[in-house]
N, CA and C atoms as an extended XYZ file, in Angstrom:
618
Properties=species:S:1:pos:R:3:atomname:S:1:resname:S:1:resid:I:1 pbc="F F F"
N        49.696      -48.380       23.902 N   UNK     1
C        49.823      -49.740       24.414 CA  UNK     1
C        48.591      -50.549       24.031 C   UNK     1
N        48.799      -51.789       23.714 N   UNK     2
C        47.675      -52.687       23.457 CA  UNK     2
C        47.558      -53.608       24.661 C   UNK     2
N        46.564      -53.329       25.513 N   UNK     3
C        46.454      -54.076       26.756 CA  UNK     3
C        47.306      -53.449       27.841 C   UNK     3
N        47.339      -54.095       28.990 N   UNK     4
C        48.097      -53.579       30.132 CA  UNK     4
C        48.371      -54.717       31.098 C   UNK     4
N        49.235      -54.432       32.087 N   UNK     5
C        49.460      -55.374       33.175 CA  UNK     5
C        48.405      -55.137       34.248 C   UNK     5
N        48.110      -56.184       35.029 N   UNK     6
C        47.127      -56.070       36.101 CA  UNK     6
C        47.722      -56.578       37.409 C   UNK     6
N        47.322      -55.952       38.498 N   UNK     7
C        47.780      -56.398       39.805 CA  UNK     7
C        47.377      -57.815       40.119 C   UNK     7
N        46.209      -58.244       39.627 N   UNK     8
C        45.757      -59.602       39.942 CA  UNK     8
C        46.594      -60.687       39.248 C   UNK     8
N        47.492      -60.267       38.350 N   UNK     9
C        48.427      -61.219       37.751 CA  UNK     9
C        49.643      -61.447       38.651 C   UNK     9
N        49.639      -60.767       39.811 N   UNK    10
C        50.763      -60.900       40.719 CA  UNK    10
C        51.860      -59.893       40.448 C   UNK    10
N        51.539      -58.839       39.704 N   UNK    11
C        52.507      -57.813       39.330 CA  UNK    11
C        52.307      -56.589       40.216 C   UNK    11
N        53.358      -56.085       40.877 N   UNK    12
C        53.214      -54.882       41.714 CA  UNK    12
C        52.698      -53.704       40.896 C   UNK    12
N        51.932      -52.840       41.551 N   UNK    13
C        51.327      -51.723       40.828 CA  UNK    13
C        52.360      -50.744       40.291 C   UNK    13
N        53.507      -50.600       40.963 N   UNK    14
C        54.521      -49.697       40.404 CA  UNK    14
C        55.092      -50.266       39.100 C   UNK    14
N        55.107      -51.583       38.973 N   UNK    15
C        55.535      -52.212       37.724 CA  UNK    15
C        54.461      -52.073       36.658 C   UNK    15
N        53.195      -52.218       37.066 N   UNK    16
C        52.088      -52.034       36.122 CA  UNK    16
C        52.137      -50.646       35.485 C   UNK    16
N        52.533      -49.661       36.287 N   UNK    17
C        52.524      -48.273       35.813 CA  UNK    17
C        53.864      -47.838       35.224 C   UNK    17
N        54.863      -48.708       35.218 N   UNK    18
C        56.188      -48.352       34.711 CA  UNK    18
C        56.164      -47.811       33.275 C   UNK    18
N        55.347      -48.400       32.364 N   UNK    19
C        55.326      -47.865       30.986 CA  UNK    19
C        54.937      -46.392       30.912 C   UNK    19
N        54.175      -45.897       31.876 N   UNK    20
C        53.786      -44.486       31.875 CA  UNK    20
C        55.015      -43.596       32.041 C   UNK    20
N        55.930      -44.007       32.903 N   UNK    21
C        57.149      -43.213       33.085 CA  UNK    21
C        58.038      -43.268       31.844 C   UNK    21
N        58.017      -44.393       31.162 N   UNK    22
C        58.738      -44.471       29.884 CA  UNK    22
C        58.136      -43.470       28.907 C   UNK    22
N        56.803      -43.421       28.867 N   UNK    23
C        56.129      -42.458       27.983 CA  UNK    23
C        56.505      -41.025       28.328 C   UNK    23
N        56.574      -40.722       29.623 N   UNK    24
C        56.965      -39.375       30.050 CA  UNK    24
C        58.348      -39.030       29.527 C   UNK    24
N        59.278      -39.953       29.626 N   UNK    25
C        60.643      -39.709       29.154 CA  UNK    25
C        60.698      -39.573       27.631 C   UNK    25
N        59.714      -40.135       26.949 N   UNK    26
C        59.638      -40.017       25.498 CA  UNK    26
C        58.942      -38.733       25.056 C   UNK    26
N        58.449      -37.960       26.027 N   UNK    27
C        57.836      -36.682       25.701 CA  UNK    27
C        56.323      -36.692       25.606 C   UNK    27
N        55.681      -37.764       26.035 N   UNK    28
C        54.217      -37.839       25.983 CA  UNK    28
C        53.604      -36.809       26.931 C   UNK    28
N        52.612      -36.084       26.442 N   UNK    29
C        51.954      -35.048       27.239 CA  UNK    29
C        50.519      -35.400       27.618 C   UNK    29
N        49.873      -36.262       26.809 N   UNK    30
C        48.485      -36.632       27.055 CA  UNK    30
C        48.353      -38.155       27.077 C   UNK    30
N        47.410      -38.636       27.874 N   UNK    31
C        47.207      -40.074       27.972 CA  UNK    31
C        45.711      -40.374       27.972 C   UNK    31
N        45.286      -41.234       27.061 N   UNK    32
C        43.913      -41.740       27.044 CA  UNK    32
C        43.949      -43.160       27.583 C   UNK    32
N        43.242      -43.393       28.686 N   UNK    33
C        43.153      -44.735       29.249 CA  UNK    33
C        41.742      -45.265       29.028 C   UNK    33
N        41.655      -46.527       28.653 N   UNK    34
C        40.357      -47.157       28.436 CA  UNK    34
C        40.274      -48.429       29.255 C   UNK    34
N        39.068      -48.815       29.599 N   UNK    35
C        38.880      -50.046       30.346 CA  UNK    35
C        37.455      -50.552       30.161 C   UNK    35
N        37.240      -51.755       30.628 N   UNK    36
C        35.896      -52.335       30.680 CA  UNK    36
C        35.511      -52.457       32.147 C   UNK    36
N        34.236      -52.237       32.439 N   UNK    37
C        33.808      -52.286       33.835 CA  UNK    37
C        32.331      -52.641       33.925 C   UNK    37
N        31.932      -53.016       35.142 N   UNK    38
C        30.536      -53.320       35.405 CA  UNK    38
C        29.824      -52.086       35.930 C   UNK    38
N        28.570      -51.923       35.545 N   UNK    39
C        27.800      -50.747       35.942 CA  UNK    39
C        27.148      -50.952       37.308 C   UNK    39
N        27.460      -50.045       38.230 N   UNK    40
C        26.784      -49.961       39.515 CA  UNK    40
C        25.591      -49.014       39.380 C   UNK    40
N        25.807      -47.943       38.635 N   UNK    41
C        24.762      -46.948       38.391 CA  UNK    41
C        23.644      -47.573       37.549 C   UNK    41
N        22.434      -47.579       38.087 N   UNK    42
C        21.305      -48.232       37.425 CA  UNK    42
C        20.858      -47.496       36.164 C   UNK    42
N        21.334      -46.268       35.965 N   UNK    43
C        20.983      -45.520       34.761 CA  UNK    43
C        21.873      -45.876       33.574 C   UNK    43
N        22.925      -46.654       33.829 N   UNK    44
C        23.834      -47.042       32.756 CA  UNK    44
C        23.312      -48.300       32.067 C   UNK    44
N        23.582      -48.395       30.765 N   UNK    45
C        23.155      -49.550       29.986 CA  UNK    45
C        24.377      -50.276       29.427 C   UNK    45
N        24.191      -51.543       29.082 N   UNK    46
C        25.258      -52.294       28.441 CA  UNK    46
C        25.705      -51.576       27.173 C   UNK    46
N        27.001      -51.440       27.017 N   UNK    47
C        27.544      -50.777       25.842 CA  UNK    47
C        27.747      -49.286       25.999 C   UNK    47
N        27.260      -48.705       27.092 N   UNK    48
C        27.514      -47.287       27.338 CA  UNK    48
C        29.003      -47.042       27.543 C   UNK    48
N        29.442      -45.827       27.228 N   UNK    49
C        30.770      -45.357       27.588 CA  UNK    49
C        30.624      -44.389       28.762 C   UNK    49
N        31.615      -44.348       29.622 N   UNK    50
C        31.615      -43.411       30.742 CA  UNK    50
C        32.961      -42.711       30.818 C   UNK    50
N        32.933      -41.391       30.753 N   UNK    51
C        34.144      -40.603       30.945 CA  UNK    51
C        34.426      -40.533       32.442 C   UNK    51
N        35.656      -40.828       32.837 N   UNK    52
C        36.019      -40.785       34.254 CA  UNK    52
C        36.131      -39.337       34.722 C   UNK    52
N        35.339      -38.982       35.727 N   UNK    53
C        35.506      -37.669       36.355 CA  UNK    53
C        36.269      -37.793       37.670 C   UNK    53
N        36.388      -39.020       38.168 N   UNK    54
C        37.166      -39.296       39.381 CA  UNK    54
C        37.287      -40.806       39.530 C   UNK    54
N        38.084      -41.229       40.521 N   UNK    55
C        38.208      -42.668       40.742 CA  UNK    55
C        38.282      -42.974       42.238 C   UNK    55
N        37.931      -44.199       42.566 N   UNK    56
C        38.071      -44.746       43.913 CA  UNK    56
C        39.044      -45.914       43.808 C   UNK    56
N        40.333      -45.682       44.023 N   UNK    57
C        41.325      -46.746       43.832 CA  UNK    57
C        41.419      -47.671       45.043 C   UNK    57
N        40.340      -48.397       45.316 N   UNK    58
C        40.270      -49.245       46.507 CA  UNK    58
C        41.435      -50.230       46.552 C   UNK    58
N        41.785      -50.792       45.406 N   UNK    59
C        42.867      -51.779       45.353 CA  UNK    59
C        44.223      -51.190       45.735 C   UNK    59
N        44.339      -49.860       45.685 N   UNK    60
C        45.604      -49.204       45.993 CA  UNK    60
C        45.665      -48.711       47.437 C   UNK    60
N        44.609      -48.891       48.185 N   UNK    61
C        44.621      -48.457       49.573 CA  UNK    61
C        45.495      -49.395       50.402 C   UNK    61
N        45.873      -48.967       51.593 N   UNK    62
C        46.719      -49.799       52.458 CA  UNK    62
C        48.147      -49.857       51.963 C   UNK    62
N        48.680      -48.710       51.519 N   UNK    63
C        50.069      -48.601       51.038 CA  UNK    63
C        50.347      -49.473       49.819 C   UNK    63
N        49.342      -49.639       48.971 N   UNK    64
C        49.523      -50.375       47.723 CA  UNK    64
C        49.571      -49.424       46.528 C   UNK    64
N        49.768      -48.133       46.816 N   UNK    65
C        49.879      -47.116       45.780 CA  UNK    65
C        51.188      -47.325       45.006 C   UNK    65
N        51.203      -47.180       43.686 N   UNK    66
C        52.443      -47.376       42.927 CA  UNK    66
C        53.531      -46.371       43.267 C   UNK    66
N        53.182      -45.280       43.963 N   UNK    67
C        54.163      -44.255       44.317 CA  UNK    67
C        54.696      -44.428       45.738 C   UNK    67
N        54.291      -45.492       46.428 N   UNK    68
C        54.846      -45.778       47.753 CA  UNK    68
C        56.325      -46.131       47.591 C   UNK    68
N        57.146      -45.607       48.490 N   UNK    69
C        58.586      -45.836       48.402 CA  UNK    69
C        59.302      -44.535       48.112 C   UNK    69
N        60.593      -44.597       47.826 N   UNK    70
C        61.358      -43.374       47.541 CA  UNK    70
C        60.750      -42.601       46.381 C   UNK    70
N        60.642      -41.291       46.541 N   UNK    71
C        60.067      -40.467       45.476 CA  UNK    71
C        61.111      -40.162       44.409 C   UNK    71
N        60.697      -40.324       43.140 N   UNK    72
C        61.556      -39.954       42.019 CA  UNK    72
C        61.254      -38.493       41.673 C   UNK    72
N        62.028      -37.583       42.264 N   UNK    73
C        61.735      -36.146       42.142 CA  UNK    73
C        61.762      -35.651       40.701 C   UNK    73
N        62.486      -36.328       39.836 N   UNK    74
C        62.538      -35.887       38.441 CA  UNK    74
C        61.194      -36.068       37.741 C   UNK    74
N        60.326      -36.893       38.327 N   UNK    75
C        58.995      -37.089       37.754 CA  UNK    75
C        57.949      -36.206       38.423 C   UNK    75
N        58.076      -35.980       39.731 N   UNK    76
C        57.069      -35.172       40.401 CA  UNK    76
C        57.345      -35.036       41.884 C   UNK    76
N        56.544      -34.208       42.551 N   UNK    77
C        56.713      -33.943       43.974 CA  UNK    77
C        56.294      -35.142       44.817 C   UNK    77
N        56.842      -35.209       46.014 N   UNK    78
C        56.482      -36.263       46.961 CA  UNK    78
C        54.990      -36.213       47.285 C   UNK    78
N        54.506      -35.026       47.611 N   UNK    79
C        53.094      -34.831       47.947 CA  UNK    79
C        52.465      -33.951       46.876 C   UNK    79
N        51.378      -34.418       46.300 N   UNK    80
C        50.766      -33.701       45.179 CA  UNK    80
C        49.246      -33.858       45.237 C   UNK    80
N        48.506      -32.870       44.728 N   UNK    81
C        47.043      -32.936       44.763 CA  UNK    81
C        46.496      -33.868       43.688 C   UNK    81
N        45.332      -34.429       43.949 N   UNK    82
C        44.698      -35.302       42.956 CA  UNK    82
C        43.254      -34.899       42.661 C   UNK    82
N        42.862      -33.696       43.100 N   UNK    83
C        41.489      -33.265       42.844 CA  UNK    83
C        41.252      -32.927       41.376 C   UNK    83
N        42.345      -32.779       40.606 N   UNK    84
C        42.213      -32.504       39.181 CA  UNK    84
C        42.823      -33.643       38.373 C   UNK    84
N        42.596      -34.857       38.849 N   UNK    85
C        43.164      -36.040       38.203 CA  UNK    85
C        42.711      -36.154       36.747 C   UNK    85
N        41.438      -35.828       36.515 N   UNK    86
C        40.872      -35.899       35.165 CA  UNK    86
C        40.392      -34.495       34.777 C   UNK    86
N        41.220      -33.720       34.091 N   UNK    87
C        40.904      -32.315       33.796 CA  UNK    87
C        39.606      -32.154       33.004 C   UNK    87
N        38.848      -31.126       33.373 N   UNK    88
C        37.557      -30.879       32.742 CA  UNK    88
C        37.701      -30.625       31.247 C   UNK    88
N        38.772      -29.946       30.842 N   UNK    89
C        38.916      -29.646       29.418 CA  UNK    89
C        39.111      -30.907       28.590 C   UNK    89
N        39.775      -31.901       29.168 N   UNK    90
C        39.951      -33.173       28.474 CA  UNK    90
C        38.620      -33.918       28.377 C   UNK    90
N        37.851      -33.893       29.450 N   UNK    91
C        36.535      -34.525       29.434 CA  UNK    91
C        35.641      -33.882       28.383 C   UNK    91
N        35.702      -32.550       28.299 N   UNK    92
C        34.879      -31.833       27.328 CA  UNK    92
C        35.258      -32.199       25.888 C   UNK    92
N        36.536      -32.424       25.654 N   UNK    93
C        36.969      -32.826       24.316 CA  UNK    93
C        36.372      -34.179       23.931 C   UNK    93
N        36.332      -35.103       24.886 N   UNK    94
C        35.732      -36.413       24.601 CA  UNK    94
C        34.243      -36.263       24.319 C   UNK    94
N        33.588      -35.382       25.072 N   UNK    95
C        32.166      -35.136       24.816 CA  UNK    95
C        31.956      -34.570       23.417 C   UNK    95
N        32.837      -33.686       22.984 N   UNK    96
C        32.757      -33.140       21.636 CA  UNK    96
C        32.904      -34.252       20.597 C   UNK    96
N        33.856      -35.142       20.833 N   UNK    97
C        34.081      -36.261       19.914 CA  UNK    97
C        32.831      -37.136       19.825 C   UNK    97
N        32.257      -37.442       20.979 N   UNK    98
C        31.061      -38.288       21.013 CA  UNK    98
C        29.911      -37.627       20.249 C   UNK    98
N        29.750      -36.315       20.438 N   UNK    99
C        28.670      -35.593       19.756 CA  UNK    99
C        28.863      -35.630       18.250 C   UNK    99
N        30.087      -35.387       17.805 N   UNK   100
C        30.362      -35.364       16.367 CA  UNK   100
C        30.208      -36.747       15.734 C   UNK   100
N        30.371      -37.787       16.529 N   UNK   101
C        30.242      -39.153       16.024 CA  UNK   101
C        28.845      -39.734       16.253 C   UNK   101
N        27.949      -38.914       16.806 N   UNK   102
C        26.597      -39.384       17.069 CA  UNK   102
C        26.505      -40.367       18.222 C   UNK   102
N        27.425      -40.238       19.192 N   UNK   103
C        27.455      -41.170       20.321 CA  UNK   103
C        27.106      -40.513       21.654 C   UNK   103
N        26.551      -39.320       21.616 N   UNK   104
C        26.248      -38.616       22.864 CA  UNK   104
C        25.268      -39.383       23.751 C   UNK   104
N        24.320      -40.102       23.128 N   UNK   105
C        23.290      -40.802       23.898 CA  UNK   105
C        23.857      -41.951       24.725 C   UNK   105
N        25.043      -42.420       24.369 N   UNK   106
C        25.637      -43.537       25.107 CA  UNK   106
C        26.872      -43.097       25.895 C   UNK   106
N        27.061      -41.796       26.049 N   UNK   107
C        28.228      -41.284       26.768 CA  UNK   107
C        27.808      -40.742       28.136 C   UNK   107
N        28.346      -41.332       29.187 N   UNK   108
C        28.069      -40.922       30.556 CA  UNK   108
C        29.318      -40.259       31.153 C   UNK   108
N        29.177      -39.696       32.337 N   UNK   109
C        30.317      -39.238       33.133 CA  UNK   109
C        30.128      -39.764       34.547 C   UNK   109
N        31.191      -40.291       35.153 N   UNK   110
C        31.021      -40.835       36.484 CA  UNK   110
C        32.323      -41.219       37.155 C   UNK   110
N        32.192      -41.951       38.245 N   UNK   111
C        33.322      -42.334       39.091 CA  UNK   111
C        33.627      -43.819       38.896 C   UNK   111
N        34.895      -44.103       38.658 N   UNK   112
C        35.385      -45.471       38.455 CA  UNK   112
C        35.981      -46.001       39.753 C   UNK   112
N        35.541      -47.168       40.182 N   UNK   113
C        36.121      -47.820       41.364 CA  UNK   113
C        37.019      -48.956       40.914 C   UNK   113
N        38.279      -48.926       41.362 N   UNK   114
C        39.200      -50.014       41.039 CA  UNK   114
C        39.250      -51.003       42.189 C   UNK   114
N        38.856      -52.239       41.914 N   UNK   115
C        38.937      -53.333       42.877 CA  UNK   115
C        40.100      -54.242       42.478 C   UNK   115
N        40.619      -55.030       43.425 N   UNK   116
C        41.825      -55.813       43.126 CA  UNK   116
C        41.611      -56.971       42.166 C   UNK   116
N        40.414      -57.604       42.150 N   UNK   117
C        40.203      -58.766       41.306 CA  UNK   117
C        41.034      -59.953       41.796 C   UNK   117
N        41.108      -61.043       41.044 N   UNK   118
C        40.474      -61.246       39.744 CA  UNK   118
C        38.986      -61.616       39.824 C   UNK   118
N        38.468      -61.838       41.019 N   UNK   119
C        37.047      -62.173       41.138 CA  UNK   119
C        36.180      -60.939       40.912 C   UNK   119
N        34.985      -61.176       40.408 N   UNK   120
C        34.007      -60.086       40.349 CA  UNK   120
C        33.565      -59.754       41.770 C   UNK   120
N        33.078      -58.548       41.964 N   UNK   121
C        32.783      -58.040       43.302 CA  UNK   121
C        31.528      -58.711       43.889 C   UNK   121
N        31.519      -58.823       45.199 N   UNK   122
C        30.346      -59.355       45.892 CA  UNK   122
C        29.263      -58.284       45.952 C   UNK   122
N        28.049      -58.708       46.283 N   UNK   123
C        26.948      -57.764       46.415 CA  UNK   123
C        27.252      -56.746       47.507 C   UNK   123
N        27.805      -57.199       48.624 N   UNK   124
C        28.131      -56.286       49.725 CA  UNK   124
C        29.169      -55.253       49.296 C   UNK   124
N        30.181      -55.699       48.554 N   UNK   125
C        31.202      -54.762       48.072 CA  UNK   125
C        30.592      -53.731       47.134 C   UNK   125
N        29.740      -54.179       46.232 N   UNK   126
C        29.132      -53.264       45.269 CA  UNK   126
C        28.223      -52.261       45.957 C   UNK   126
N        27.505      -52.712       46.971 N   UNK   127
C        26.640      -51.782       47.708 CA  UNK   127
C        27.473      -50.733       48.442 C   UNK   127
N        28.611      -51.154       48.967 N   UNK   128
C        29.506      -50.203       49.635 CA  UNK   128
C        30.055      -49.196       48.625 C   UNK   128
N        30.454      -49.680       47.455 N   UNK   129
C        30.978      -48.787       46.423 CA  UNK   129
C        29.924      -47.776       45.987 C   UNK   129
N        28.689      -48.212       45.913 N   UNK   130
C        27.614      -47.299       45.537 CA  UNK   130
C        27.463      -46.182       46.570 C   UNK   130
N        27.523      -46.543       47.847 N   UNK   131
C        27.432      -45.543       48.916 CA  UNK   131
C        28.585      -44.551       48.815 C   UNK   131
N        29.757      -45.037       48.416 N   UNK   132
C        30.939      -44.176       48.294 CA  UNK   132
C        30.911      -43.309       47.037 C   UNK   132
N        29.942      -43.519       46.171 N   UNK   133
C        29.810      -42.666       44.992 CA  UNK   133
C        30.289      -43.255       43.689 C   UNK   133
N        30.594      -44.548       43.664 N   UNK   134
C        31.081      -45.172       42.433 CA  UNK   134
C        29.936      -45.458       41.471 C   UNK   134
N        30.208      -45.277       40.190 N   UNK   135
C        29.232      -45.590       39.142 CA  UNK   135
C        29.551      -46.888       38.425 C   UNK   135
N        30.830      -47.243       38.367 N   UNK   136
C        31.251      -48.502       37.741 CA  UNK   136
C        32.374      -49.116       38.575 C   UNK   136
N        32.590      -50.415       38.376 N   UNK   137
C        33.670      -51.114       39.078 CA  UNK   137
C        34.489      -51.928       38.084 C   UNK   137
N        35.821      -51.790       38.196 N   UNK   138
C        36.730      -52.530       37.331 CA  UNK   138
C        37.955      -52.969       38.108 C   UNK   138
N        39.003      -53.391       37.405 N   UNK   139
C        40.175      -53.979       38.060 CA  UNK   139
C        41.490      -53.415       37.522 C   UNK   139
N        41.468      -52.189       37.000 N   UNK   140
C        42.688      -51.650       36.382 CA  UNK   140
C        42.669      -50.132       36.425 C   UNK   140
N        43.569      -49.521       35.663 N   UNK   141
C        43.554      -48.094       35.308 CA  UNK   141
C        44.123      -47.156       36.373 C   UNK   141
N        43.701      -47.290       37.617 N   UNK   142
C        44.101      -46.321       38.643 CA  UNK   142
C        45.613      -46.206       38.823 C   UNK   142
N        46.391      -47.305       38.846 N   UNK   143
C        47.837      -47.144       39.013 CA  UNK   143
C        48.475      -46.310       37.900 C   UNK   143
N        48.079      -46.572       36.656 N   UNK   144
C        48.650      -45.827       35.539 CA  UNK   144
C        48.273      -44.345       35.606 C   UNK   144
N        47.009      -44.099       35.939 N   UNK   145
C        46.550      -42.715       36.007 CA  UNK   145
C        47.240      -41.959       37.135 C   UNK   145
N        47.429      -42.614       38.270 N   UNK   146
C        48.095      -41.974       39.401 CA  UNK   146
C        49.526      -41.576       39.039 C   UNK   146
N        50.245      -42.485       38.412 N   UNK   147
C        51.631      -42.208       38.028 CA  UNK   147
C        51.687      -41.143       36.932 C   UNK   147
N        50.745      -41.185       35.985 N   UNK   148
C        50.706      -40.170       34.935 CA  UNK   148
C        50.454      -38.787       35.522 C   UNK   148
N        49.509      -38.709       36.428 N   UNK   149
C        49.189      -37.423       37.056 CA  UNK   149
C        50.392      -36.905       37.849 C   UNK   149
N        51.079      -37.795       38.528 N   UNK   150
C        52.252      -37.429       39.325 CA  UNK   150
C        53.330      -36.786       38.461 C   UNK   150
N        53.494      -37.293       37.239 N   UNK   151
C        54.577      -36.778       36.394 CA  UNK   151
C        54.099      -35.752       35.370 C   UNK   151
N        52.864      -35.267       35.523 N   UNK   152
C        52.416      -34.151       34.701 CA  UNK   152
C        51.792      -34.498       33.369 C   UNK   152
N        51.474      -35.755       33.139 N   UNK   153
C        50.765      -36.143       31.923 CA  UNK   153
C        49.268      -35.941       32.149 C   UNK   153
N        48.612      -35.230       31.249 N   UNK   154
C        47.172      -34.986       31.382 CA  UNK   154
C        46.397      -36.217       30.905 C   UNK   154
N        45.499      -36.703       31.762 N   UNK   155
C        44.793      -37.945       31.479 CA  UNK   155
C        43.305      -37.735       31.237 C   UNK   155
N        42.770      -38.561       30.364 N   UNK   156
C        41.325      -38.702       30.238 CA  UNK   156
C        41.055      -40.200       30.158 C   UNK   156
N        39.995      -40.631       30.819 N   UNK   157
C        39.684      -42.053       30.858 CA  UNK   157
C        38.282      -42.324       30.340 C   UNK   157
N        38.130      -43.440       29.615 N   UNK   158
C        36.823      -43.851       29.120 CA  UNK   158
C        36.601      -45.314       29.489 C   UNK   158
N        35.508      -45.562       30.171 N   UNK   159
C        35.100      -46.914       30.521 CA  UNK   159
C        34.030      -47.392       29.556 C   UNK   159
N        34.099      -48.648       29.155 N   UNK   160
C        33.016      -49.276       28.418 CA  UNK   160
C        32.252      -50.173       29.389 C   UNK   160
N        30.955      -49.964       29.489 N   UNK   161
C        30.131      -50.786       30.378 CA  UNK   161
C        29.867      -52.126       29.693 C   UNK   161
N        30.478      -53.178       30.208 N   UNK   162
C        30.371      -54.492       29.572 CA  UNK   162
C        29.491      -55.461       30.353 C   UNK   162
N        29.103      -55.102       31.561 N   UNK   163
C        28.171      -55.932       32.318 CA  UNK   163
C        27.463      -55.074       33.354 C   UNK   163
N        26.324      -55.542       33.813 N   UNK   164
C        25.556      -54.860       34.839 CA  UNK   164
C        25.784      -55.580       36.154 C   UNK   164
N        26.213      -54.861       37.175 N   UNK   165
C        26.552      -55.478       38.452 CA  UNK   165
C        25.306      -56.021       39.147 C   UNK   165
N        25.464      -57.162       39.775 N   UNK   166
C        24.380      -57.774       40.550 CA  UNK   166
C        24.378      -57.142       41.936 C   UNK   166
N        23.316      -56.397       42.249 N   UNK   167
C        23.252      -55.613       43.480 CA  UNK   167
C        22.194      -56.118       44.459 C   UNK   167
N        21.470      -57.162       44.081 N   UNK   168
C        20.339      -57.637       44.881 CA  UNK   168
C        20.516      -59.125       45.165 C   UNK   168
N        20.313      -59.518       46.416 N   UNK   169
C        20.469      -60.927       46.796 CA  UNK   169
C        19.402      -61.821       46.173 C   UNK   169
N        18.311      -61.231       45.716 N   UNK   170
C        17.269      -62.009       45.049 CA  UNK   170
C        17.505      -62.123       43.548 C   UNK   170
N        18.547      -61.455       43.059 N   UNK   171
C        18.913      -61.530       41.643 CA  UNK   171
C        19.932      -62.654       41.492 C   UNK   171
N        19.561      -63.707       40.804 N   UNK   172
C        20.434      -64.878       40.712 CA  UNK   172
C        21.272      -64.913       39.430 C   UNK   172
N        21.281      -63.803       38.692 N   UNK   173
C        22.164      -63.724       37.527 CA  UNK   173
C        23.605      -63.554       38.013 C   UNK   173
N        24.554      -63.926       37.184 N   UNK   174
C        25.968      -63.831       37.553 CA  UNK   174
C        26.763      -63.193       36.420 C   UNK   174
N        27.822      -62.445       36.751 N   UNK   175
C        28.693      -61.897       35.703 CA  UNK   175
C        29.315      -63.027       34.905 C   UNK   175
N        29.405      -62.837       33.603 N   UNK   176
C        29.932      -63.855       32.711 CA  UNK   176
C        31.034      -63.233       31.864 C   UNK   176
N        32.266      -63.740       32.004 N   UNK   177
C        33.396      -63.116       31.316 CA  UNK   177
C        33.253      -63.188       29.802 C   UNK   177
N        32.654      -64.270       29.297 N   UNK   178
C        32.471      -64.386       27.849 CA  UNK   178
C        31.551      -63.280       27.338 C   UNK   178
N        30.519      -62.948       28.118 N   UNK   179
C        29.613      -61.867       27.724 CA  UNK   179
C        30.315      -60.514       27.783 C   UNK   179
N        31.220      -60.350       28.760 N   UNK   180
C        32.001      -59.118       28.852 CA  UNK   180
C        32.833      -58.925       27.585 C   UNK   180
N        33.508      -59.992       27.156 N   UNK   181
C        34.330      -59.926       25.947 CA  UNK   181
C        33.469      -59.648       24.717 C   UNK   181
N        32.301      -60.267       24.654 N   UNK   182
C        31.397      -60.065       23.517 CA  UNK   182
C        30.973      -58.602       23.414 C   UNK   182
N        30.606      -58.006       24.552 N   UNK   183
C        30.181      -56.607       24.537 CA  UNK   183
C        31.352      -55.690       24.178 C   UNK   183
N        32.535      -55.995       24.714 N   UNK   184
C        33.717      -55.189       24.402 CA  UNK   184
C        34.011      -55.213       22.915 C   UNK   184
N        33.902      -56.386       22.308 N   UNK   185
C        34.149      -56.507       20.870 CA  UNK   185
C        33.108      -55.733       20.063 C   UNK   185
N        31.877      -55.710       20.571 N   UNK   186
C        30.785      -55.077       19.842 CA  UNK   186
C        30.991      -53.565       19.703 C   UNK   186
N        31.563      -52.937       20.725 N   UNK   187
C        31.697      -51.478       20.692 CA  UNK   187
C        33.144      -51.012       20.558 C   UNK   187
N        34.052      -51.952       20.318 N   UNK   188
C        35.468      -51.596       20.221 CA  UNK   188
C        35.720      -50.582       19.108 C   UNK   188
N        35.057      -50.754       17.980 N   UNK   189
C        35.273      -49.850       16.847 CA  UNK   189
C        34.829      -48.427       17.190 C   UNK   189
N        33.747      -48.301       17.974 N   UNK   190
C        33.285      -46.983       18.386 CA  UNK   190
C        34.309      -46.300       19.295 C   UNK   190
N        34.925      -47.086       20.181 N   UNK   191
C        35.963      -46.546       21.053 CA  UNK   191
C        37.147      -46.054       20.236 C   UNK   191
N        37.523      -46.819       19.229 N   UNK   192
C        38.642      -46.437       18.361 CA  UNK   192
C        38.341      -45.124       17.652 C   UNK   192
N        37.113      -44.954       17.174 N   UNK   193
C        36.751      -43.725       16.468 CA  UNK   193
C        36.836      -42.511       17.394 C   UNK   193
N        36.401      -42.682       18.635 N   UNK   194
C        36.518      -41.590       19.609 CA  UNK   194
C        37.983      -41.253       19.848 C   UNK   194
N        38.810      -42.276       20.012 N   UNK   195
C        40.236      -42.058       20.264 CA  UNK   195
C        40.891      -41.329       19.093 C   UNK   195
N        40.576      -41.732       17.872 N   UNK   196
C        41.165      -41.102       16.693 CA  UNK   196
C        40.772      -39.624       16.598 C   UNK   196
N        39.510      -39.348       16.850 N   UNK   197
C        39.041      -37.963       16.786 CA  UNK   197
C        39.649      -37.134       17.917 C   UNK   197
N        39.822      -37.744       19.085 N   UNK   198
C        40.439      -37.041       20.216 CA  UNK   198
C        41.878      -36.661       19.900 C   UNK   198
N        42.609      -37.543       19.259 N   UNK   199
C        44.001      -37.260       18.888 CA  UNK   199
C        44.066      -36.047       17.963 C   UNK   199
N        43.143      -35.973       17.028 N   UNK   200
C        43.108      -34.835       16.104 CA  UNK   200
C        42.855      -33.534       16.870 C   UNK   200
N        41.906      -33.570       17.794 N   UNK   201
C        41.582      -32.371       18.558 CA  UNK   201
C        42.748      -31.940       19.447 C   UNK   201
N        43.435      -32.889       20.031 N   UNK   202
C        44.591      -32.556       20.871 CA  UNK   202
C        45.717      -31.961       20.017 C   UNK   202
N        45.874      -32.488       18.814 N   UNK   203
C        46.889      -31.959       17.912 CA  UNK   203
C        46.560      -30.510       17.520 C   UNK   203
N        45.287      -30.227       17.353 N   UNK   204
C        44.859      -28.882       16.979 CA  UNK   204
C        45.071      -27.887       18.124 C   UNK   204
N        45.128      -28.400       19.366 N   UNK   205
C        45.359      -27.515       20.526 CA  UNK   205
C        46.793      -27.050       20.599 C   UNK   205
N        47.710      -27.771       19.981 N   UNK   206
C        49.129      -27.471       20.115 CA  UNK   206
C        49.472      -26.128       19.471 C   UNK   206
């Protein structure tokens, strides 16, 4: 897919994640999800990549999960574990790709927090996310990953750090969407190279 739907566009999360179920019916076994996000973790730099080891789907709390409603048993069980949402072997493959491409120095591993958007997060929200263990904050990805995991598609996620979150009330800088797009464009080719190499490695596993 090129791009995705977002909840902040007024689209229900089960609709946002609908293409994942189409992929399942087409026989897809692996899913690479990518996104742009702001860094909460002070050790992250602009342009870094972060492999998702877990997520905090804040926007999906309060019965806003894409799987709320009647369960489609042909895709998965009603109740299912999510402690292995991002399998370690998939994460390790991405690390291998980064090493072979000379990108290890800009590859992190951490927790992605999904906020509803479309506004950037407040300082209070970001401080709360930090306490909860989040390393980056974005506005997508979790619905698709949840539905993919439910139906047995193995997922790996990569975040591109496109801005540094403002965490201090004395810091008067503000997130700028144009700068986010500029940073995304700057490292887009590197993301593509990782994805291409990952596809080769997954094919070799078959």
